[in-house]
N, C-alpha and C positions, 0 to 999 in steps of 0.2 A: 779693618781695625789695624791701628798703628801697634807693631809688635812691641811688647813690654819694655825690652831693653832701650828701644829708641824714645819711648814715652819718658823713660827716666831721665834722659838728657833734657827734654822739653820741661820736664815738672821741676827736677831737682838739679840740672846742670852737673850730674855726676857721671862723668865720662867713664871713669873706671869701673864704677859698679855696672854701668850699662854694658862695658866690654865683658866683664866676668859674667854677667847675667847670659849675653849672648853665647859665651863659650860654653857655659853649662847647658843652655837650652838645647844646642844642636840645631836650632830652627833658622836662625840668622847668624850672619857673619860680620866681620868687621866693615866690608863694604856696604853692609846694609846700615851700620852705625855712621859711616863717615858723612853721609849726606847732611845729618843732622848737627853735625859741629861746626861752629861758624866763627870760633874766636881762634887766634893763633895759638894762644897758650894750650888750650885743650887739644889741638892737633898736635902739639908736640908731645902730650901725653900719650897718645896712641902710636906714636913712632914704632915702639917696640912691637906691638901687637900688629901693625901693618907688615914690619919686616917679617914676622912670623908666619904670616898668613901668605906672605908671596912665597916665602920658602916651602910652605905647604902646599901651594899651587903649582910651584915647580916641580917638587916631588910627584904630585898627581899627574903632571905632564909628562913627565919621564916614564913613570909607570904605563900610561896608556900608550907611550910610544914603544915601549918595550913590548906590550901586548899586540900592537899593530903589527911590529915586525915578525914576532911569533905566528900571527894570524896569516901573514902573507907567506911565511915559509910553509906553514900547513896547507895552504891552498895551492901553493906551487907541487908539495908533495902529493896531494889528491890528483892534481893535474898529471903529474908524471905518472902515477899509478893507472889513472884512467888511459892514458896514451899507451902504456905498456900493455894494459888489458886488452886494448883494441887493435894493438900490433898483431902481425902475424906470429902463430906459435908453430914452430917444427915439432911434429912427434913422429918418431921412428916406425917403422913398418912393423917392427916385432914389439912395440910397446905393450905393456900390460896394463891392467886396471889397478890403481894405486889401492883399491879397497878388495876386490875378489881374486886379484893376481891372475887372472885369465887374460887372453888375449884382447885387446883394447878394442880392435875394429871389428868384432863381431857384432855389435849393435851401437846404437847411438850414445856418443861420449861427450864429455865436456874435457878441455886442456886449459891448463891455469898458467900464467905467466911464471911461476915459480920453477915449473917444468913437470909437475905431477899432473896425471890424468886419470879419469874413472869413468866408466859407465854411467848413464843418465840414471838408470832404476838403482844401481848401486850408490849412488850420490844421493838419491832420495830417501832410501831406507837408512843411510847413515844420518842424514842431517835432519829429517823429520822429527825424529823422537826429542831432540834438542829445541825445537822452536816453541814458541808459545802454543797453547792451545788452539787458538784463534787461526793462527798461521799454518798449524798442521791440517785443520780442516779446508783452508784455502789450497794448500798444497795438493791434498787428497783431490779436491774437485778439479784442480787444473790437470792433474795426472788423468783423471778420468775422461774429461773432454778431449784432451790431446789423443788419447787411444782411440776414443771413438772416431775422431777426424780421421787419425792415420788410417785406420780400418776402413772407413768409407773411401778414402783416396785410394788405397790399394785395390779395393773392390772394383771401383771404377776404372782405374787403369788396366786391371785383368781383363775387363770387357772391352779394351780398346778406347775409352773414353780418357777426356782429359779433365783434370780438376779445374773448377773456374778461377781465375785469379783473385776473386774476392775471398774465396774459400781458403785459397793458398796462403793470401795475407795474413788472414784470421789466424790460421794456424801457426804461422810465424810469430804473430803478436802473442799467441799462447804459450809458445815455447819460449820467448825472450821473457815473459812474464814468471814462467817456471824457474828460469835461469836466475832471474832477480831474486828469487825466494832462496833458492837451494845452492847457486853455484856463485854467490857475491863474492865467497872468499874460499880458498883451498882448503878441504876439510882434512887434508893430510898434515899440512904444517901451518895452517892459519888459526885464527881465534877459536874456531871449534876444537881443534885439535889441543889447544892450550887449556880450554875450559873442561875437557875430558881427561887431563891428566891424573886427576885424583880419583877417578871412577875405577871400579874394580873391572879387570878383564871378562870376568864371568859372573853374571848376575846371580842373586840368591836362589832363584828357583831353579836353574841350571845346576849350581853347586850342589843343591840337595839331591837332585837327579843322579848326579854322579856317586 
C-alpha cells in the first residue's frame, strides 16, 4: 500500500501537509516523499525539509563514526588484555596465596597479569559463592571430575604406568574450562573484589556465634 503522506500528494497535491504527516508518523521520511513530487514549485517547497533531513543524516553518520571508533578502541583493549593474559607471568619463589596467605607453591595455583596469585582451591572457594546458581553447580562438577582424574593419574604413575595422551588432553581441557569459570579475572583486584566492597567481612551467622 502507498504510505498515507505520499497519497496526499497524489490526491491533493498538498506537499506541506504530506511532509508534516511524514514527520509525525515516523514511518516515512522526506526521501520517501520526494519521488512523488513532479513540479518545480513543489520541489522548492521541500527545500528546508530536505536540508533538515540531510543535517539529521549527517548527525547520525557522525554518531555512528564515533561509535565505530569506540568499538575499535574497545576491541584493541580486549586484544591487549588477552595478549597480556597469555604472556608469561613471573612469580617469585617466596610468593604467597592472595587468599590464604600461605606459600603459593604448595599446590596448584593461578597467577594473574596484575601480579596477584592464589591457590586453585582458594580461588574456587572465594569465587563460587558469587556465581549464579547454575554456574556454581557447573564449577562443583568440574572440580569433582578434575579431582577424580588427577587421583587416577597419580595412582597410575605410582604403579609405574603412564597417563594416556587422550586422558591427559581431557584433563587439560577440564582445567581450562574451570579456569574460564573462576579465573577469568583477578579475585583480589578485579570485578569480583569491586562487587564485594559493600559486603560485611563477617556474615550474620558467624557474628552471632561471637
